[in-house]
Residue, then its C-alpha position, 0 to 999 in steps of 0.5 A: m474525480g477518481q483515484l489514480k491507478m497504477t499497475r506493475d506485472a509480476r516480475p520479482t521486485a527488489e528484496a525488502v530491505f528494512p533498516e536495523g531491527y524492523y521486521m514484518r509480520n502478519f495481522q495478530p488479534g490486537d492490532e486493529a487499533s495500530w492498523c488504524a493509526c497507520c492509516i488514519d492520517g493518510s486519507l484512506g477512509v480511516t477516522e477513528c483508531n479502534a477495533e470497530q473501524f478496523n473491522k468496518i474497512m477490513t473484515t467486511e471485505s471479502r477479498v481480504k484475508p487476515e493473513n494477507i494484512y502485513f505490519l511493519i514492526s519497529p525496533d521498539g516493538d511498535v507497529a510502523g506501518t501496514a499494507t494489505f494484499q487484497f485479491g483483485n477482481a480477476e483471478d490472476e490479479g493482486y491489489l496492493h491495498m491500504v498502505g500506511l505508516d504511523k505518522r511517527y515513522w514518516g520520513k524514515k524511508l520505510s515505504l519502499p521496503l513495506v511496498n516491495y515486501v507486500v508486492n513479493k507476497i502477492i507474486e508468491g501468491g501466484k498473481s501475474s499482475i498487481f495494481l493499486t489506487t492512490d490519490d494525487w496528493r500522496l506524492a511520497a507514496i506515489k514515489s515509492y510505487f514508481n520505485a517498486d516498478f509501478v506505472p500509471v494506468i492511462n485509458d486511451g483519450d483520458e485527457e483528465m488523467i494525462r493531465r494529473w499524471a503529468d502534474v504528479t510526475n512534474k511534482l516529483n521531478l520524474 
């Protein structure tokens, strides 16, 4: 069973408004283990928190530039979350990739502003469409994606995908 796919156009999204004291910044050397901590519990293929794991997943991917790996920093200076602008398959396409929050920051309403921030960066980068992939059980993430104007991708006649999206939207009461 493949992942769910969502897409949106390049209309500006809402401004990324974070709770007081939170801010965004780009990747800096030394962030590798913190990036992994944000992604390890989200079934994003991260199994360890170390620089090797980060490099295996992120720096070997030619469509990811380090300056497009973003970090949400907490008021205490900790890395609270991450999301990446990856280049899509088409020249005018951006991919919202590896969105994750450190589990200490779950439930603090940080996902939507994090997503909006990176969507706006993708738009600023000149992309005319944006897509992401996710899993059926990542309901909180999917809710944030809907709130950031993403819509499900369902190919004509794909009954399984119709059923899966119906199940997700029912669970989210949409």
